[in-house]
N, C-alpha and C positions, 0 to 999 in steps of 0.2 A: 406492440401487438394491438389489434383492434379491441380484443377483449378487455384490455387494461386501460384503454384511453378514456379520458374524460369527455363529457359532452360539450361541444361548442356549437352545436346546431341541433334542430329537431331531427334531422336525418341521422346524425350520430346517435342520438338518444334512442331512436327507433331501432337502429341496427343493433345496438347493445341489448335492447329488449328482446330482439329476435334471436340473438345468440344465447341469451339466458334461457329462453323458452324452447330452444332447439329448432326453431323455424328456419334458421339459416346457419351455415357454417362456412369456414374458409380453409383453403389449403395452407400449407406452412408459410409460404411467401406472401399470402394474402392477396395474390394476384387473381384468384378465382373465388367466386361465391357459389355455394351449393344451396339451392332452395329445397326445402322439404314440403312439397305440396302434394298434388295427386300423384306425382312421381318425383324422383330425385333429378333435379335439373341443375347443371353446372354451366357457368359462363364466365367470361372475363369481367373483372371488377374494376378495371382501371378508368373507365369513362364515367363522367358525372351523371349521365342518364341512368346508369345502372344503380347508382346510389339512391336516386329518387325512387326507382322501381322497388329496390329492396326495402326502403323505408315504408313505402305505401303498402307493400305486401304484408309487412308486420302489422300495420294499422288495420288492414282488412280482417286479419285473423283475431288480433287481440282486442281491438276497439269496436269493430263492426260485427264481430262474432260470427264470421263466415267460416265454416269448417275448411281446414286446409286441404282435405281430401276432395273438396268441390272446386278447387282452384287449380288452374293450369297456367304455365308460362310459355311465351313464344308459341302461340297457337296459330296454325296455318289457317288463312281465311279463304274460303271458296269464293269463286266468281270475282276475285280481285286480281291485281297485277301478280304475275307469277312470283312465288316466294314471299308475298306480303304476309306479315304475321301480326297478330294482336299481342301487345306486351303482357297483359294479364286478362284472363277470362274467368269470371265466377259463374259456376253452373248451379242450377237448381237441384241437380241430382249427382250422386256419386259416380254414375256411369258416364258423366260428362256429355250428355246428349241435349240438354236444354240450356243454352247460354242465357244468363240472367243480366250480367253487367260486363261491358267491355271497358277496359282501362287502357288509356293511351298515356304513357309517361314520357316526359321530356326533361332535359336538364333545367336546373333553376336559372333564371335570368334570360330566357329567350324573349324575343321581341313580341309585341302585340300581333304583328302580322304572322310570325311563326306560330303563335298560339292559335290564331284563327285557322291556319293550315292544319294544325294538330286536331282541331275540332272536326274539320272535314274528314280527316283520316279516321277519327274515332267513329263518326257517323257511317262512313263507308263500311268499316268493319262490323259495326253493330247491325246495320241493315243487312249485310251479307249473312251474318250469323243469326239474324232475327232475335237479337237480344232486346230486353225490355229497357235497359238503361245504358248510358255511356257516361264516362267521366274522363276529363283531361286533367292530368296532374303535372304541373311544371314547378317543382319545388313546393313552395307554400301557396302558389296560385293554383286554384282548383275550380273547375266549372263542371257541373253535372247536368245531364239531360234525361228527360223522359222520351225515349225514342219511339216506342210502339204506339203510344197514345196520340201521336200527332203526324201531320203530313211530313214526308221524308225531307222536304226542303226547309222546314221550320227550324229557326235557330234562336228565337227570342222567347216566345210564349211557352216553350217546353223546357226552359231552364228550371232546374229544381235546386232548392237550398242545399241539399246533400243527397247522396245515395241512401237508401233505406238501411237500417240496422237489422241484420239477420232476417232478410226477406220480408221486413215489415212495411209500414207505410212511409211515404216520403214526408219529411217534416215541412211545415210552412216556413219556419226559420230554423237555422242550425244553432245559433249561439244565444244562450240564455244566461243572464247574470245570476250568479249564486248557485247554479246547478253544476255539481262537480264534474259531470261528464260532458256538459254542453257549454261551460263557460270558456271565455277566451284563454288562450295559453300564454304563459309568461314567455317572452321572446328571448331566444339566445342571440348573442351579439351578431353572429354571421347571418342568421335569419333576418334580423332587423335591418342590417346593412343591405342585404339582398332585396328586401321588400321596399326599402326607401329608394334604391337605385332603379328598380323596376317601375316604381310610381313616377319617378322623375322622367324616366324614358318614355312612359306613356304620355305624360303631359308635354314634354319637350317636342315630341314627334319628329325627332331627328333634325331639329333646327327650324321648324315652322314657327315656333315662338322664340322670342329673345330669351337668353338664359335667365336673366333677372326676372322676367315675367313668368317663366316656367317655374322657377323656384318659389315665387310668390304664390302661385296657384297650388303647388304641392303643400306649401305651408298652410294655406287655408283649409285644405282637406285634412291635414294632420290636426289642425285646430279643431275641426268638427269631430274627428275620431276621439280626441281626448275629452271633449265636452260630452260626447255621447257615453263614453265609458264612465265618466264621473257622475253623470246625471241620471243614468238608467238605474232603476230600483231593482232589488233582488227579486228573482223569479220573473222578471220582465225580459222580453227579447230586446237585444240591442238594435238600434236603428241603422247603425253603420254596417250593414251587411246586405247581401242579395237574397231575397226570398224566392220561394217557388213561384214560377210563372210571372216574375216581375221583369218588366222591360227596362231598358236603360233610362227611359223617361221617368218611370216610377221611382227608380233608385235616386236619380239626380234631383228630383223634386223633393224627396225626403231629406237628402243631404243639404240642399239649399235652405230648407226650413230650419235645420239644426244651426246652420251658419247664421241666418238672420236673427235667430234667438240669441245666439252667442254674442253677436255684435252689440246687442243692447247692453249686455253685461260688461263688455270689454271693447268699447268703441275705438280705443287708441291702437289696437293691434291691426285690425283691417277695416277699411272704410268702404270698399266697393264690393260688388257681387262676385260670386265665383264665375269667372269668365271662361268656362270650358264647355264643350259639347257634352250631352248626356252620355254618349258612348265612352268618352275619356274618363268622366267621373266614374262610370260603371267599371272600367278597367282598373282604376286605382283602388276602388273598393274591393275588387277581386284580390288584389295584392295584399291589402292591409287587414281585411275583415277578421281573420283568424288570430291575429296577434294582439296582445294587450300592451298598450303603451303605458297605461297607468300603473299596472302591477309589476312591470319589469323594473328591476332595481336600477338605481340612478347611475351606478358605475357602468352597467351594460349600455344603458341609453346614452350616457356621456360618450363612451368610446365609439358607439355606432354612429351617432350624429356627427361626431368630430370627423370620423373617416369619410362619411358621406359628404359633409360640407367641404372638407379639404379637396376631395376629388372634383366637386362641382365648382367651387370658387376658383381653384387654381386652374383647372382645365378650361372653364368656360367664361369666367368673369375676371380673371387676372388679379384676384385679390390675394394678399399674402397672409399666411397664418403664422402665429407665434407657436413654435413647437410645444406640444403638451409638456415635455419635461422642463422646458424653460418656464412655462406658466406655473407649473407646480412648484418649482424652486422659488420663484419670486414671491408667490403667495405664502409659502412656508416661512420665508425670511421676514415677511411683513407681519405675520402672526395676527390675522384678523380675529376679532372677537365680536360678540353679539352687540356690544355697546358702541362699537366704532363705526363711523360712516366711511364707506369705501367708494371710490370713484375711479372709473376708467374713462378718460376723455376721448379715447379713440378705440371704442370697445369692439368694433367689428362684429363678429358673431357671438361675442360674449364670453370668450375663454377665461379671462382673468376674473370676471364677475362670478362665473359658475364655480370656479375653483375656490374662490373666497367663500361662496355660499356652502360649498361642500366641506370646507375646512371647519366652518362653524357647525354644520350638521353632524359631522363625525364627532366633534367634541360633545355636542348635546347628547347624542346617542350613547356615548361612553359614560356620561355622568348623570343622566336623568332617566326617569321612566319614560315609556313610549309617549304618553300624552304630553308631558312636560317638555320632552325633547322636541317633539313636533312643534309645539308652541314657541319654543326657544328659537329654533332656526327659521321658522316661517316668519316670525316677527322681524328677524334680521333681514330676510329676503325682501320683505315688503317695505321696510322703513329705512334700511341702512345701505342698500345697494343702489348705486347710481351709474349711469352710463350715457355717453354722448357719441353719436355716430353721424358723420356728415352725409352719408348716403342713406336716404329714406328707406330704400328697399332692404339694405343690409341691416338697418336699425330694426326693421320688422322681423328679419331673420333672427336677430339677437333676441328680440322679445319672444319669438316662437321657440327658440332654443331654450330659453329660460322657463317658458310654460311647460315644455316637455320635461324639464327637470323639476317640476313642481313649484313653479312661480319665481318671483324675483324680477319681473319685467316692468313693474309699475313705474319705476323712475328712470327708464331708458328713453331718451329723446333723440329724434333725428334732427341734427343741427350741426353747423360748423363750430367746433369747440374753440376756435380762435376768434370767433365773432365777439362782438360786444356782449358782456354778460347780461345787460339789460334785456337783450333780445331773447336770450335763453330763458331768462326768468319769466317770460310771458308763458312759456310752456311748463316750467317748474321753478317755483320760487327758491328752491334749495340750492340752486347753482350760484353760489356766492363765493367770493374770495375769503380765505382764512376760515374755512368751515368744514374741511374734510380731514379725517384722521389718517387715512391711507389712500395714496394715489398709486395705481398700477397702470402702466401704459407702454405700449409699443407703437409709437406714433408713426405716421407715414414719413418716409425718407424721400428727400430729393425734390419735392415739389417747391417751386419758387412762388412766394407770395409777393405780388406786385402792387405797389402803392397806387398805381393808376387803375387797378381792378378792384381793390377793396378799400374800405374806409378805416379799417381798424388797425392798420400796420403802425400808425403813429402812436397808438395807445400802449404799445409795448416798449419797455425799456430797451430791449434788444432789437426793436424795430427802428431805433434811432442811432445815429452816430454823431457824438459830440453835440447832442441836442437837436440835430436836424434829422428829419425823417429819411430813412434809407429808401432807395428806389425799389429794392427787392430784398427779401430775406428768406432763408430756407425754412420750410415748415417745421422741421424737427427742432430748430433753434427756438422758434416761437413756442412750440409745445413745452419745451423745458421751462420757460418762464411761466406759462399758463399753469403747469403742474405745481410749480413752486408757489404761485399766488393762491391756488386753490387750497393748498395745505394749511393746516392750523399753525400759527406761529408758536414756536417752542416745542410742539409735540408732533406735528404732522409729519408723516414719513412718506417717502416717495421711492418707488422702484420703477425705473424707466430704461428702456432699451435705446441705446444711442449708437449711431454709426461711428466707426473708428476715426473718421476725420475730425469729429468734434473732440475726441479724446486726445488727438495728437497734433493736428495741424497748427503750425505757428500762427497762421492768419486767423485762427479761431480762439486764440488765447483769451480774448475779451469775453468769450462765452464761458470759459472755465473760470475766469476771474469773477464773473457774475454769479456763478454757482457757489463758489467759495465765500463770496461776500454775503450771500443770503442763506446758505445751508452748511450744515456739518456733513462732510463727506464720510459716510459710514463705511462704505465698501465699494470696491470696483472689481467686477468679475468679467474677465475676458472670455468671450465665446469663440469657438473655432469658426473659421470661414464656412465650414460645411453645415453649421447649425441651422441655417435657413434655406440651404440649397434645395432640399426636397420640396420646400414650400414655395419655390419660385423666386427666391431672392438670394443672390450670392454675395451679399455685402457683409464684410467683416464688422462685427459689432461687439459691444460690451453692455453689461447692465450696471447702472449706477444706483446705489442705495443712499438716499439722502434724508436728513432731518432738517426741516425748516427752522432757522434760528429765530429767537426773539429779537425784537428791535434792539440794536446796540449790544447784542450778546457777543462776548469775547471768550472763546473757549481755550485759547492758548495753543501750544504746539502739541496737538493730540495725535494719537495713532490712527491710522487708516488700515482697515483689513483689505487685503488684495488677494486675488486668486486667479489662476489660469486653468480653464477647462479645455481639455483636449478632445473630450467626447461629451455629448449631451443626451445620450440615450437613443438617438436616431441618426442614421448615417445620411450622406448626401443622396443616396438612392432610396431612402425610406426604410431601410432595414434597421432592426433593433441592434444596438451596440451598448457598450459600457456607458455608464452615466456618472461623470465626475461631479455633477452638480448635487444630486440628491440620491442617496442609496443607503443601505444598511452599513456599508463599510465606514470605519472610523475615519478614513482618509478623505471621505467625500467632503466637498466644500461646505455643504450645509452643516455637517457634524463638526467640522473644524470651526465654523462660525460660532456654533454654540459653545465650544470650548473657549474660544476667544472672548466671548461675552462674560464668561465666568471670571476670568482674570486677564484683563487686557495687557497689563504690564508684564506678566510672566509667560505670555503665550509663546510656545515653541513652534518655529516655522517648520513646514513640511515641504515636500518636493514641489507642490503647486500652490501652497497657501502661505502667506507671510504678512507682516505688517510693515508699514513705512510711516515715518514721521511727516506731518504736514509740511514742515520746513523744507524737506527734500523735494516734495511735490512743488512747493512754491519756488524753489530754486531752479528746477528743471522745466516745469510747466505742464507737461502732459499728464493725463489721468490713467493711461492704459496700464493694466497690471503686468503686461509682458515687459514693460520698460524697467521695472525695478526688481523683478523677481530674481535676477541673477547678476552677480558682480564677482569677477575673478579675484582670487586671493593670490597676489604675486609674492614670490619668495624674496625678491630684492626690492630696492627703493624704486618708487614710481614718481612720475611727475606728469606733465602734460606734453602733448606732441610739440607744442610751440617752444618747449625748452630746447629742442634740438633741430627744429625745422620751422619754416613759415608756410602758412596756407595761402597760396597765391590765387588770385581771382582776376587776373588781367584778361580782358576780352577784346575781341576784334570781329568786325563784320567783313569777311573777305569780299563779298559781292558789292560792297559800297563803291562809289565812283573812284574814291582815292585808292582803293585796294584791288579793283577788279583785274588789273594787269600785273599784279604782284605774284611772285612765285611762292606757293605754299607747300608744306609737307603736312599731311593730315593723318592723325591717328583716330580712327573711328571705333566707338565702343562695340558696335555689332560686327566689326571685322576681327575682333579678338576672339580666339578660341577659348573654351573653358580651361581654367588652370594653365594659362599661358606661361611658357618658359621665357620667351622673348617676343618682341613685336616684329612680326614678319611682313605684315601687310601695311606698309606706309604708302599713302596715296600722294603722288606729286602732281600738282595741277595749278591752273591760274585761279585767282580769287573769284572770277566770274562764274566758275564752275561749282562753287560751294555756296549752299544756302544757309542762312541763319547766322547766329552769333556763336563764336567758338572761343575756347580758352587758349591763351598763348602759353607755350611750354618751352623748356630748354633741356638739353641732354643732362641726365642726372636727376631730373624731377621724378617723383613717384606718382603714378596715376592710380587712384583708388576709385573703383566703380561705386557710385553712391546708391544706385538702384539695388535694392535688397537681393533679388535673385542673382544678379550679376556678381555682386559682392561675394555671395556664398559660393559662387563658381570660381572664386579666387582670381577675378579679373583685376589684379593688382600688379603692376609692372613698372620697371624703370625705363624712362625715355632714353633710347640709345643715341650714340653719336652717329651722324650720317655724313656721307661724302658729297651729296648733292649741294649745289649752290642754290640757296633759297633766301627769301626775304623774311618769311615767318614760319615757325614751327607751331602747329595748333593741334588741339584735341577736342573731342566731343564735350559738350557742356555737362554731360552726365558723369564726368570724372571730378573728383576732388583732387586738386593739384597740390602736392606736398613738395616743397623745395628745401632740402636739407641745408642747414647752416654750414655743414662741412660735407664736401662731396663724397668722402669715404663712408658717410652714414647712409647712402642711398640703399644699399643692399641690406644693411642692418634693419632699417625701418621697414623695407619691403618684406623681409623674412619674418619679422615680428607680426606684421599685419596679416600675413597669410596663414598664421597658425590657427588651429581650430578654436583655441582659447579666445583670441582677439576677434575672430569672425563672429563667434557667438555673442561676444560683448558688444561689438559694433552693431550687430543686427538688432539687439534689444533696444537700441537707441534710435532706430528708424521711425519714421512717421509716415502716415498715409492712410487712405480709406480702405485699400485692399492689399493683401500681401504681395500680389504681383507688381504693385506700384509703390511699395514701401521705399522711402529714400532716407539716406543719412544726411542730415543738414550739416553744413560746415561748422556752424556754431556748436552743435551737439558733439561733433567729432573733436572739436577743440577741448571740450570739457571732460572727455573720458580719461581715465588713468592710463598712463603709458609707461611701460617698464624702461627705466633708464639704467645706464651702466657707465663706468668711466671710459675714456677714449680708447684705451688699449683693448678692453673687453669688446666694445662695440666694433672696433676695427677687426678683431679676430673673428667675431661672429659674422661680420659682413663678408669677409674673405671666404669663410667656410660655406655660407649660403650661396655666394656667387659661384664657387667651385662646384657645388652640388647642382646648380642650374646648368652649368656648362656640361657636366658629366651626364645629366639627365637628357639634355638636348642631343649630345653625341650618341647616347644609347638609342634615342628615337630615330636618329638618322641612320645608324647602323641597322636597326630593325627594318626600316623602310627599304634600305638597300638590299637586304637579304630577301625581303618579300618580292621585290621587283626581279631579283635573280631567279626566284622560284617560278615567277610568271614566264620568264624567258625559257627556262628548261621545259616547262609544260608546253609552251608554244612550239618548241623544236620537236618535241615528241609528236605533236599533232601533224 
């Protein structure tokens, strides 16, 4: 019910005030609103414009003190287009004969051109009604005019700061600091998001400016707004507002002066002028003037700016965001404190840094008085937070974001974090190896750093191979080394998001070896593929938590905490969902981590959290938590697949000169249906008709699809005997070829591999960057436990499974026959 809902915007707050004072009521379904004005007026409440009208109507009565008996809604306007009506009219008399103010309301978020049209509509109604004033209200954007005192075509010199209160005088300026009735209002989240989006829309002008340039200019104006709010003394009028009879040039000149003064105090944030027309500056001031950025609480500002920047960065700049729940989780795990130096070498808009600052702020506010708390966390923000961002404009966005959050931008630089440290130290001498307590990073994935384009590749251990400089290396691999080197030896901790390829690929084992040689692997947390989908990246990834070791430190065979998150608080479509990472539930990964730290040796595994010995990781290689989380407990003796079969990898290239005229029988992976009973589509052709290298097979071999999704669809079959005369029997290279040592074991092995138990087990051992391309390596397959039995039991189970397949296949054929018969019957009836 509306009466019981909390306030999430100024509109909702006003509507609730109106309900409490009896100015508005709703029908039972809340689909209609009833205004108590000069008459009782009811209308549909489902459109956004009506919410704006209801909100402003309440303001007119409760804040501007106009008698409700002097107000009418939906008033017909004479000498206008038939049926044209004014949204709200305030009269000077109860008889409703002398119109005083015409109000034109529009939904929040309309464009500047639509707002201009609304102004013309308001003037047309005001002139027809001979009203003294007119105001256009589009959400929090409001512009008022003196209509009677000026020429009918004037639209600049007759702007007034606000409509009069209770038929009084128009104020020179509306907003005064420290005056309870005239001070800026604390912003609700939705109002702030709306004002930011409207401001950006005004500046961007539908694409006339580059997205980065537009964001830069909005940031400059926000910078001015904050400086004005903080610098204005009590009982003085704010400068960031539109005064009575002020033109766009008047307003823009004043804002530019604020900006020039602020640049002197903070020259690193912005270096050039505000490069916008006076009209655009004027429009942005309209959107922002009534909201207080300074007084609005940090949580509200944080969410509002995060949503605003996500929409902008993803939609217009192609930047990727680390989801808020992932950032929060990483910061919580790292436990930042006021005395610890924190660095994000790929800081983007500053998410990790802001959360680290907020963590210290919350601790201070819970443990100190107001003055000491402020001093505590501001000192941390000023001296202990460091960030590097390769894109200068995004670095400025980060600084602006941190200024909005009450500072912490001092040590953020625009530079390539992989560049030589000596170059970074020109901007800030603190960027040194072995100097940071906490590193938080979600580095860019996929970029190739080429030796011919940069000079620093050879300075990295991972930029070399056997002492020789590599020609290329992936950026995320170099970031791992840079983060490790930045961390303090012995105590420095690292939380870094890495793609699944680094966690699993055999070709990148050297990267994992480097990590273990230099760090203690504290934890590996697997994130779902959907974790970054809403933010423009669909890459499967994990978070590694590391501690840099001392030189020559030997920890022994320690425990590693591992966990698999299926949900991270935000779905692939951006909707809120459960959060396995951090929540009040005892089963959340963060809470399990805290339990693990209390007693590592006696920690009890849960469904998604467990520990694994370093020796097991060293034995198998991968770091991904999904690999070790589940292992079947077999009732009987187990061994390895090679105890009863061989893994065959004989290959042939059919199209080669020596084979192009040979006869081939080909089993293709994509020709197999899901859960196949038998192989029905064998292709017979010449070698010249087949591309690529294939695996040689023979009847009785088992073909196991090594591609994860195909494996889960039970594409596991026995190669049949064929009557055709051929030179070679071949199969797609995406099969693992298993050749039983005894022919009678073919269906035993196939039956075991197709069980849910073994499918889950094998899938946990797959490797790859994304789930759709996960593959089971032959070497990994050889290492899994395989249930063995004596010859008689294996033979009996093989016959049973073969019989079941034959029965199942016959049932399918019988069903298909009956279906075709039904088609014939229907056709005869037709």
